[in-house]
C-alpha positions in Angstrom: 74.3 117.2 116.2 76.9 114.7 117.5 78.5 114.4 114.1 78.8 118.2 113.9 80.5 118.2 117.3 83.0 115.6 116.1 83.6 117.5 112.8 84.4 120.6 114.8 87.1 118.7 116.8 88.9 117.3 113.8 92.3 119.0 113.8 93.5 118.4 110.2 92.8 120.8 107.4 89.9 119.3 105.5 87.2 120.9 103.3 83.8 121.0 105.1 82.3 118.1 103.2 85.3 115.9 103.9 85.2 116.9 107.5 81.6 115.8 107.7 82.2 112.5 106.0 85.1 111.7 108.3 83.1 112.7 111.4 80.3 110.4 110.3 82.6 107.5 110.0 84.0 108.2 113.4 80.5 108.5 114.9 79.3 105.2 113.4 82.7 103.5 113.9 82.7 102.8 110.1 85.4 102.3 107.6 85.7 105.0 104.9 86.5 104.0 101.3 88.6 106.8 99.9 91.8 107.5 98.1 92.1 110.9 99.7 95.8 111.0 100.7 95.3 113.5 103.5 92.6 111.5 105.1 94.4 108.2 104.7 97.7 109.5 106.1 96.1 111.3 109.0 94.8 108.0 110.4 91.9 109.9 112.0 89.5 107.2 110.9 89.6 103.7 109.5 90.2 103.8 105.7 90.2 101.2 102.9 91.1 101.6 99.3 92.1 98.6 97.2 91.6 95.1 98.6 94.9 93.6 99.8 96.6 91.5 97.1 96.7 88.4 99.4 92.9 88.4 99.6 92.0 89.2 96.1 91.0 85.5 95.2 89.0 84.8 98.4 85.2 84.3 98.4 82.9 87.0 99.7 81.8 84.8 102.5 84.2 82.2 103.9 84.0 80.1 107.0 87.1 80.2 109.2 88.4 78.2 112.2 90.4 79.0 115.3 88.3 80.6 116.4 85.2 79.5 114.5 83.7 82.4 112.6 82.6 83.6 109.1 84.7 86.2 107.3 82.8 88.5 105.0 84.6 90.6 102.4 82.1 93.3 101.4 84.6 95.2 99.1 86.6 92.5 97.4 85.7 93.7 94.0 86.5 97.4 94.7 89.5 98.9 93.0 90.8 102.3 91.9 89.3 101.8 88.5 85.8 101.6 90.0 86.4 104.5 92.4 88.6 106.6 90.2 86.4 109.6 90.5 86.4 109.6 94.3 
């Protein structure tokens, strides 16, 4: 029910299924993978499409320092070719 309430408050013109997808990403504080221009430009939720060029050769899991942490790149291999039908 909370997702429906969020969807009802979205003030950009989206089709109902897109509105529910966006509301779900807002509810779960998730990142949406989409090439939908309206959703990307609205900045209503976090969106990813292609991996940034600077990171394309990085490993999926890489230890980092300062501060010490591990970076995980779950979508390094995603590209428009794979998601061309989205």
